[in-house]
MMTF fields as JSON, N, C-alpha, C and O atoms, coordinates in Angstrom:
{
  "mmtfVersion": "1.0.0",
  "mmtfProducer": "UNKNOWN",
  "numBonds": 359,
  "numAtoms": 360,
  "numGroups": 90,
  "numChains": 1,
  "numModels": 1,
  "chainsPerModel": [1],
  "groupsPerChain": [90],
  "chainIdList": ["A"],
  "bondAtomList": [4, 2, 8, 6, 12, 10, 16, 14, 20, 18, 24, 22, 28, 26, 32, 30, 36, 34, 40, 38, 44, 42, 48, 46, 52, 50, 56, 54, 60, 58, 64, 62, 68, 66, 72, 70, 76, 74, 80, 78, 84, 82, 88, 86, 92, 90, 96, 94, 100, 98, 104, 102, 108, 106, 112, 110, 116, 114, 120, 118, 124, 122, 128, 126, 132, 130, 136, 134, 140, 138, 144, 142, 148, 146, 152, 150, 156, 154, 160, 158, 164, 162, 168, 166, 172, 170, 176, 174, 180, 178, 184, 182, 188, 186, 192, 190, 196, 194, 200, 198, 204, 202, 208, 206, 212, 210, 216, 214, 220, 218, 224, 222, 228, 226, 232, 230, 236, 234, 240, 238, 244, 242, 248, 246, 252, 250, 256, 254, 260, 258, 264, 262, 268, 266, 272, 270, 276, 274, 280, 278, 284, 282, 288, 286, 292, 290, 296, 294, 300, 298, 304, 302, 308, 306, 312, 310, 316, 314, 320, 318, 324, 322, 328, 326, 332, 330, 336, 334, 340, 338, 344, 342, 348, 346, 352, 350, 356, 354],
  "bondOrderList": [1, 1, 1, 1, 1, 1, 1, 1, 1, 1, 1, 1, 1, 1, 1, 1, 1, 1, 1, 1, 1, 1, 1, 1, 1, 1, 1, 1, 1, 1, 1, 1, 1, 1, 1, 1, 1, 1, 1, 1, 1, 1, 1, 1, 1, 1, 1, 1, 1, 1, 1, 1, 1, 1, 1, 1, 1, 1, 1, 1, 1, 1, 1, 1, 1, 1, 1, 1, 1, 1, 1, 1, 1, 1, 1, 1, 1, 1, 1, 1, 1, 1, 1, 1, 1, 1, 1, 1, 1],
  "groupList": [{"groupName": "MET", "atomNameList": ["N", "CA", "C", "O"], "elementList": ["N", "C", "C", "O"], "formalChargeList": [0, 0, 0, 0], "bondAtomList": [1, 0, 2, 1, 3, 2], "bondOrderList": [1, 1, 2], "singleLetterCode": "M", "chemCompType": "L-PEPTIDE LINKING"}, {"groupName": "SER", "atomNameList": ["N", "CA", "C", "O"], "elementList": ["N", "C", "C", "O"], "formalChargeList": [0, 0, 0, 0], "bondAtomList": [1, 0, 2, 1, 3, 2], "bondOrderList": [1, 1, 2], "singleLetterCode": "S", "chemCompType": "L-PEPTIDE LINKING"}, {"groupName": "ASP", "atomNameList": ["N", "CA", "C", "O"], "elementList": ["N", "C", "C", "O"], "formalChargeList": [0, 0, 0, 0], "bondAtomList": [1, 0, 2, 1, 3, 2], "bondOrderList": [1, 1, 2], "singleLetterCode": "D", "chemCompType": "L-PEPTIDE LINKING"}, {"groupName": "GLY", "atomNameList": ["N", "CA", "C", "O"], "elementList": ["N", "C", "C", "O"], "formalChargeList": [0, 0, 0, 0], "bondAtomList": [1, 0, 2, 1, 3, 2], "bondOrderList": [1, 1, 2], "singleLetterCode": "G", "chemCompType": "PEPTIDE LINKING"}, {"groupName": "LYS", "atomNameList": ["N", "CA", "C", "O"], "elementList": ["N", "C", "C", "O"], "formalChargeList": [0, 0, 0, 0], "bondAtomList": [1, 0, 2, 1, 3, 2], "bondOrderList": [1, 1, 2], "singleLetterCode": "K", "chemCompType": "L-PEPTIDE LINKING"}, {"groupName": "PRO", "atomNameList": ["N", "CA", "C", "O"], "elementList": ["N", "C", "C", "O"], "formalChargeList": [0, 0, 0, 0], "bondAtomList": [1, 0, 2, 1, 3, 2], "bondOrderList": [1, 1, 2], "singleLetterCode": "P", "chemCompType": "L-PEPTIDE LINKING"}, {"groupName": "ARG", "atomNameList": ["N", "CA", "C", "O"], "elementList": ["N", "C", "C", "O"], "formalChargeList": [0, 0, 0, 0], "bondAtomList": [1, 0, 2, 1, 3, 2], "bondOrderList": [1, 1, 2], "singleLetterCode": "R", "chemCompType": "L-PEPTIDE LINKING"}, {"groupName": "ALA", "atomNameList": ["N", "CA", "C", "O"], "elementList": ["N", "C", "C", "O"], "formalChargeList": [0, 0, 0, 0], "bondAtomList": [1, 0, 2, 1, 3, 2], "bondOrderList": [1, 1, 2], "singleLetterCode": "A", "chemCompType": "L-PEPTIDE LINKING"}, {"groupName": "LEU", "atomNameList": ["N", "CA", "C", "O"], "elementList": ["N", "C", "C", "O"], "formalChargeList": [0, 0, 0, 0], "bondAtomList": [1, 0, 2, 1, 3, 2], "bondOrderList": [1, 1, 2], "singleLetterCode": "L", "chemCompType": "L-PEPTIDE LINKING"}, {"groupName": "TRP", "atomNameList": ["N", "CA", "C", "O"], "elementList": ["N", "C", "C", "O"], "formalChargeList": [0, 0, 0, 0], "bondAtomList": [1, 0, 2, 1, 3, 2], "bondOrderList": [1, 1, 2], "singleLetterCode": "W", "chemCompType": "L-PEPTIDE LINKING"}, {"groupName": "GLU", "atomNameList": ["N", "CA", "C", "O"], "elementList": ["N", "C", "C", "O"], "formalChargeList": [0, 0, 0, 0], "bondAtomList": [1, 0, 2, 1, 3, 2], "bondOrderList": [1, 1, 2], "singleLetterCode": "E", "chemCompType": "L-PEPTIDE LINKING"}, {"groupName": "PHE", "atomNameList": ["N", "CA", "C", "O"], "elementList": ["N", "C", "C", "O"], "formalChargeList": [0, 0, 0, 0], "bondAtomList": [1, 0, 2, 1, 3, 2], "bondOrderList": [1, 1, 2], "singleLetterCode": "F", "chemCompType": "L-PEPTIDE LINKING"}, {"groupName": "ASN", "atomNameList": ["N", "CA", "C", "O"], "elementList": ["N", "C", "C", "O"], "formalChargeList": [0, 0, 0, 0], "bondAtomList": [1, 0, 2, 1, 3, 2], "bondOrderList": [1, 1, 2], "singleLetterCode": "N", "chemCompType": "L-PEPTIDE LINKING"}, {"groupName": "HIS", "atomNameList": ["N", "CA", "C", "O"], "elementList": ["N", "C", "C", "O"], "formalChargeList": [0, 0, 0, 0], "bondAtomList": [1, 0, 2, 1, 3, 2], "bondOrderList": [1, 1, 2], "singleLetterCode": "H", "chemCompType": "L-PEPTIDE LINKING"}, {"groupName": "VAL", "atomNameList": ["N", "CA", "C", "O"], "elementList": ["N", "C", "C", "O"], "formalChargeList": [0, 0, 0, 0], "bondAtomList": [1, 0, 2, 1, 3, 2], "bondOrderList": [1, 1, 2], "singleLetterCode": "V", "chemCompType": "L-PEPTIDE LINKING"}, {"groupName": "GLN", "atomNameList": ["N", "CA", "C", "O"], "elementList": ["N", "C", "C", "O"], "formalChargeList": [0, 0, 0, 0], "bondAtomList": [1, 0, 2, 1, 3, 2], "bondOrderList": [1, 1, 2], "singleLetterCode": "Q", "chemCompType": "L-PEPTIDE LINKING"}, {"groupName": "THR", "atomNameList": ["N", "CA", "C", "O"], "elementList": ["N", "C", "C", "O"], "formalChargeList": [0, 0, 0, 0], "bondAtomList": [1, 0, 2, 1, 3, 2], "bondOrderList": [1, 1, 2], "singleLetterCode": "T", "chemCompType": "L-PEPTIDE LINKING"}, {"groupName": "TYR", "atomNameList": ["N", "CA", "C", "O"], "elementList": ["N", "C", "C", "O"], "formalChargeList": [0, 0, 0, 0], "bondAtomList": [1, 0, 2, 1, 3, 2], "bondOrderList": [1, 1, 2], "singleLetterCode": "Y", "chemCompType": "L-PEPTIDE LINKING"}],
  "groupTypeList": [0, 1, 2, 3, 4, 4, 5, 5, 6, 4, 7, 7, 6, 6, 4, 8, 5, 4, 5, 7, 9, 10, 6, 3, 11, 12, 3, 13, 14, 8, 9, 15, 3, 4, 7, 4, 8, 3, 4, 14, 16, 8, 13, 7, 10, 4, 2, 7, 5, 13, 4, 17, 16, 9, 10, 7, 7, 3, 6, 7, 3, 7, 7, 2, 2, 8, 2, 15, 7, 6, 6, 7, 14, 10, 17, 7, 14, 8, 14, 7, 2, 6, 15, 8, 2, 8, 11, 3, 15, 5],
  "groupIdList": [1, 2, 3, 4, 5, 6, 7, 8, 9, 10, 11, 12, 13, 14, 15, 16, 17, 18, 19, 20, 21, 22, 23, 24, 25, 26, 27, 28, 29, 30, 31, 32, 33, 34, 35, 36, 37, 38, 39, 40, 41, 42, 43, 44, 45, 46, 47, 48, 49, 50, 51, 52, 53, 54, 55, 56, 57, 58, 59, 60, 61, 62, 63, 64, 65, 66, 67, 68, 69, 70, 71, 72, 73, 74, 75, 76, 77, 78, 79, 80, 81, 82, 83, 84, 85, 86, 87, 88, 89, 90],
  "secStructList": [7, 7, 7, 1, 7, 7, 7, 7, 7, 7, 7, 7, 7, 7, 7, 7, 7, 7, 7, 3, 3, 3, 3, 7, 1, 1, 3, 3, 3, 3, 3, 3, 6, 6, 3, 3, 3, 3, 3, 3, 3, 3, 7, 1, 7, 6, 6, 7, 1, 1, 1, 3, 3, 3, 3, 3, 6, 6, 3, 3, 3, 3, 3, 1, 1, 2, 2, 2, 2, 2, 2, 2, 2, 2, 2, 2, 2, 2, 2, 2, 2, 2, 7, 7, 7, 1, 1, 1, 7, 7],
  "xCoordList": [-6.682, -6.385, -7.598, -7.474, -8.732, -9.952, -10.578, -11.493, -10.089, -10.614, -11.636, -11.997, -12.136, -13.166, -12.658, -13.459, -11.377, -10.844, -10.56, -10.124, -10.823, -10.568, -9.106, -8.53, -8.539, -7.151, -7.141, -8.126, -6.019, -5.954, -6.126, -5.617, -6.855, -7.062, -5.846, -5.086, -5.67, -4.597, -5.061, -6.256, -4.119, -4.454, -4.992, -4.426, -6.065, -6.694, -5.814, -5.34, -5.622, -4.883, -5.829, -6.937, -5.391, -6.195, -6.11, -5.023, -7.237, -7.291, -7.112, -7.763, -6.238, -6.04, -7.131, -7.563, -7.579, -8.557, -7.953, -6.743, -8.827, -8.405, -7.969, -8.656, -6.87, -6.498, -7.564, -8.153, -7.805, -8.865, -8.348, -7.594, -8.77, -8.38, -9.392, -10.597, -8.87, -9.682, -9.355, -8.187, -10.367, -10.17, -10.066, -10.816, -9.101, -8.894, -8.996, -9.386, -8.649, -8.749, -7.752, -8.131, -6.477, -5.43, -4.773, -3.641, -5.455, -4.886, -5.692, -6.824, -5.098, -5.721, -4.755, -3.54, -5.269, -4.455, -4.896, -6.095, -3.938, -4.246, -4.091, -3.005, -5.234, -5.247, -5.475, -6.154, -4.91, -5.237, -5.578, -4.693, -6.854, -7.308, -6.934, -7.409, -6.103, -5.671, -4.225, -3.657, -3.64, -2.276, -2.289, -2.982, -1.518, -1.418, -0.319, 0.842, -0.682, 0.283, 0.963, 2.131, 0.269, 0.817, -0.097, -1.236, 0.42, -0.433, -0.071, 1.056, -1.032, -0.89, -1.356, -2.447, -0.493, -0.883, -0.822, -0.078, -1.613, -1.688, -0.672, -0.576, 0.1, 1.085, 0.367, -0.666, 0.913, 0.336, 0.765, 0.056, 1.947, 2.45, 1.777, 1.645, 1.363, 0.706, 1.69, 1.299, 2.968, 3.926, 4.844, 5.941, 4.387, 5.174, 5.279, 4.349, 6.355, 6.496, 5.478, 5.105, 5.027, 4.02, 2.933, 3.179, 1.722, 0.57, 0.47, 0.04, 0.861, 0.739, 2.105, 2.964, 2.273, 3.411, 2.878, 1.791, 3.596, 3.205, 4.328, 5.504, 3.96, 4.927, 4.322, 3.161, 5.166, 4.738, 5.901, 6.804, 5.934, 6.923, 8.347, 9.193, 8.639, 9.987, 10.385, 11.555, 9.426, 9.658, 8.804, 7.79, 9.212, 8.449, 8.568, 9.487, 7.618, 7.636, 6.624, 5.995, 6.503, 5.571, 4.883, 5.428, 3.688, 2.882, 2.006, 1.695, 1.604, 0.732, -0.754, -1.587, -1.079, -2.434, -2.677, -1.795, -3.863, -4.179, -4.174, -3.659, -4.741, -4.773, -3.387, -3.119, -2.51, -1.127, -0.405, 0.36, -0.644, -0.032, -0.556, 0.202, -1.851, -2.439, -1.912, -1.637, -1.76, -1.202, 0.244, 0.661, 1.01, 2.384, 2.445, 3.289, 1.577, 1.524, 1.189, 1.852, 0.18, -0.209, 0.92, 1.138, 1.639, 2.749, 3.902, 4.487, 4.227, 5.292, 4.96, 5.851, 3.693, 3.288, 3.419, 3.899, 2.985, 3.042, 4.48, 4.767, 5.388, 6.797, 7.432, 8.168, 7.163, 7.775, 7.286, 8.025, 6.085, 5.558, 6.295, 6.44, 6.754, 7.353, 8.876, 9.523, 9.455, 10.902, 11.553, 11.066, 12.629, 13.355, 14.293, 14.736, 14.594, 15.543, 16.935, 17.275, 17.726, 19.061, 19.952, 20.644, 19.958, 20.811, 20.095, 20.707, 18.805, 18.007, 18.275, 18.937, 17.776, 17.928, 16.85, 15.697, 17.153, 16.149, 15.124, 14.228],
  "yCoordList": [-36.543, -35.353, -34.503, -33.286, -35.083, -34.351, -33.906, -34.558, -32.803, -32.309, -31.218, -30.577, -30.973, -29.976, -28.589, -27.678, -28.38, -27.021, -26.831, -27.743, -25.62, -25.296, -24.831, -24.25, -25.105, -24.605, -23.081, -22.466, -22.477, -20.996, -20.467, -21.049, -19.351, -18.748, -18.006, -17.453, -18.0, -17.189, -15.745, -15.472, -14.822, -13.402, -13.032, -13.417, -12.3, -11.908, -10.824, -9.903, -10.979, -9.974, -8.898, -9.191, -7.674, -6.585, -6.611, -6.659, -6.579, -6.561, -5.138, -4.205, -5.0, -3.673, -3.465, -4.423, -2.236, -1.989, -2.302, -2.209, -2.669, -2.984, -1.731, -0.717, -1.728, -0.563, -0.202, -1.073, 1.098, 1.568, 2.785, 3.615, 2.851, 3.973, 5.1, 4.867, 6.343, 7.53, 8.381, 8.665, 8.792, 9.58, 11.055, 11.56, 11.733, 13.16, 13.918, 13.352, 15.194, 16.057, 15.685, 15.503, 15.573, 15.264, 13.89, 13.652, 13.032, 11.717, 10.896, 11.239, 9.816, 8.888, 8.614, 8.687, 8.303, 8.002, 6.678, 6.41, 5.836, 4.565, 4.741, 5.028, 4.557, 4.697, 3.381, 2.512, 3.214, 2.086, 2.703, 2.987, 2.904, 3.619, 5.103, 5.761, 5.617, 7.017, 7.109, 8.2, 6.013, 5.968, 6.032, 5.259, 6.956, 7.072, 6.148, 6.306, 5.177, 4.198, 4.603, 4.274, 5.302, 5.669, 6.589, 6.828, 7.123, 7.972, 7.896, 7.561, 8.208, 8.239, 9.65, 10.075, 10.389, 11.709, 11.809, 11.086, 12.712, 12.985, 14.051, 15.071, 13.81, 14.804, 16.061, 15.988, 17.221, 18.496, 18.824, 19.509, 18.315, 18.616, 17.695, 16.494, 18.259, 17.458, 16.611, 15.567, 17.036, 16.311, 15.416, 15.061, 15.059, 14.204, 12.787, 12.344, 12.085, 10.726, 9.726, 8.777, 9.924, 9.071, 9.944, 11.083, 9.415, 10.171, 10.263, 11.287, 9.207, 9.141, 8.881, 8.207, 9.447, 9.102, 8.54, 8.925, 7.65, 7.039, 7.045, 7.007, 7.095, 7.049, 6.173, 6.327, 5.227, 4.36, 3.69, 3.257, 3.578, 2.817, 3.167, 2.278, 4.462, 4.875, 4.597, 4.714, 4.238, 3.98, 4.891, 5.395, 5.12, 5.974, 5.417, 4.661, 5.809, 5.364, 6.142, 7.099, 5.67, 6.343, 5.274, 4.189, 5.577, 4.631, 5.389, 6.563, 4.69, 5.292, 5.147, 5.914, 4.143, 3.813, 3.931, 3.616, 4.38, 4.519, 3.195, 3.107, 2.163, 0.866, 0.27, -0.403, 0.529, 0.054, 0.775, 0.155, 2.065, 2.836, 2.38, 2.238, 2.154, 1.7, 0.325, 0.085, -0.58, -1.927, -1.772, -2.488, -0.865, -0.639, -0.177, -0.648, 0.724, 1.227, 0.056, -0.146, -0.698, -1.832, -2.846, -3.387, -3.113, -4.045, -3.507, -4.249, -2.237, -1.605, -1.662, -1.903, -1.444, -1.515, -2.954, -3.202, -3.884, -5.324, -5.786, -6.468, -5.409, -5.835, -5.152, -5.794, -3.88, -3.126, -3.724, -3.713, -4.233, -4.797, -6.085, -6.387, -6.837, -8.115, -8.083, -9.003, -7.058, -6.989, -6.504, -5.561, -7.138, -6.753, -5.602, -5.462, -4.775, -3.691, -4.287, -5.305, -3.65, -4.161, -4.021, -4.974, -2.871, -2.623, -2.555, -2.252, -2.84, -2.755, -3.91, -4.878, -3.82, -4.892, -5.957, -5.592, -7.193, -8.268, -8.343, -9.184],
  "zCoordList": [31.995, 31.244, 30.99, 30.855, 30.922, 30.641, 31.967, 32.471, 32.529, 33.793, 33.639, 34.626, 32.386, 32.168, 31.948, 31.736, 31.986, 31.766, 30.285, 29.581, 29.847, 28.442, 28.306, 29.226, 27.143, 26.91, 26.837, 26.429, 27.235, 27.177, 25.762, 24.804, 25.637, 24.331, 23.863, 24.658, 22.58, 22.013, 21.994, 21.874, 22.112, 22.099, 20.696, 19.672, 20.692, 19.389, 18.762, 19.426, 17.459, 16.706, 16.197, 15.747, 16.271, 15.736, 14.218, 13.641, 13.602, 12.144, 11.644, 12.115, 10.703, 10.086, 9.046, 8.405, 8.869, 7.824, 6.44, 6.233, 5.519, 4.179, 3.444, 3.564, 2.687, 1.944, 0.925, 0.284, 0.784, -0.115, -0.924, -0.417, -2.155, -3.041, -2.867, -2.779, -2.818, -2.761, -3.947, -4.213, -4.663, -5.893, -5.513, -4.678, -6.164, -5.943, -7.251, -8.272, -7.227, -8.373, -9.459, -10.616, -9.094, -10.058, -9.789, -10.211, -9.118, -8.861, -7.878, -7.537, -7.429, -6.486, -5.337, -5.524, -4.167, -2.992, -2.396, -2.311, -1.978, -1.334, 0.16, 0.663, 0.878, 2.355, 3.016, 2.467, 4.207, 5.102, 6.453, 7.26, 6.683, 7.834, 7.668, 6.742, 8.547, 8.446, 7.931, 7.9, 7.541, 7.034, 5.494, 4.832, 4.957, 3.492, 3.003, 3.38, 2.161, 1.685, 0.384, 0.18, -0.496, -1.764, -2.532, -2.132, -3.671, -4.482, -5.946, -6.311, -6.768, -8.243, -8.624, -8.244, -9.398, -9.808, -11.334, -11.997, -11.856, -13.29, -13.629, -12.947, -14.704, -15.148, -15.596, -16.262, -15.232, -15.654, -17.089, -17.826, -17.463, -18.816, -19.821, -19.59, -20.913, -21.95, -22.764, -23.285, -22.891, -23.679, -22.83, -23.26, -21.632, -20.77, -21.358, -22.033, -21.127, -21.721, -21.156, -21.846, -19.911, -19.287, -18.736, -18.34, -18.708, -18.272, -16.735, -16.203, -16.037, -14.555, -13.919, -14.487, -12.706, -11.862, -10.58, -10.148, -9.957, -8.683, -7.671, -8.033, -6.39, -5.288, -4.198, -3.817, -3.697, -2.603, -1.987, -2.704, -0.691, 0.068, -0.303, -0.402, -0.514, -0.876, -2.336, -2.702, -3.134, -4.562, -5.363, -4.88, -6.631, -7.516, -8.931, -9.246, -9.775, -11.156, -11.986, -11.534, -13.242, -14.127, -14.955, -15.154, -15.436, -16.205, -17.178, -16.976, -18.256, -19.243, -18.909, -19.393, -18.067, -17.769, -16.265, -15.465, -15.883, -14.446, -13.712, -12.597, -14.319, -13.679, -13.482, -12.486, -14.453, -14.334, -13.188, -12.449, -13.043, -11.964, -10.617, -9.658, -10.553, -9.232, -8.865, -7.69, -9.804, -9.53, -9.052, -8.142, -9.636, -9.22, -7.774, -7.012, -7.39, -5.983, -5.057, -4.04, -5.408, -4.529, -4.399, -3.315, -5.483, -5.431, -4.581, -3.791, -4.736, -3.939, -2.461, -1.646, -2.085, -0.684, -0.182, 0.925, -1.014, -0.625, -0.394, 0.59, -1.311, -1.202, 0.009, 0.759, 0.208, 1.352, 2.668, 3.653, 2.707, 3.943, 4.321, 5.505, 3.337, 3.601, 3.548, 4.047, 2.963, 2.797, 4.106, 4.728, 4.51, 5.724, 5.39, 4.249, 6.393, 6.21, 6.012, 6.615, 5.173, 4.876, 6.098, 6.456, 6.747, 7.852, 9.205, 10.229, 9.191, 10.428, 11.36, 10.984, 12.551, 13.505, 13.281, 13.052, 13.334, 13.09, 14.148, 14.081]
}
């Protein structure tokens, strides 16, 4: 069995860049390479019930704290990445 040949290599997977937050004028955006994954924006109205709104992976919400809104965006992106489509083809 040991004839000196190496076993065939598995195909190397391309690594995606790590998602990174970019700060903007009225909010923050989560990027992965050149793909926009989600965003957090600051409410323009002073009497709004929440200070920040977020949008990611077809979901939206509001939060009082920037860190809470950013965590919500990251969680929505994580869940959308693993969740299967309801009516899509397997």
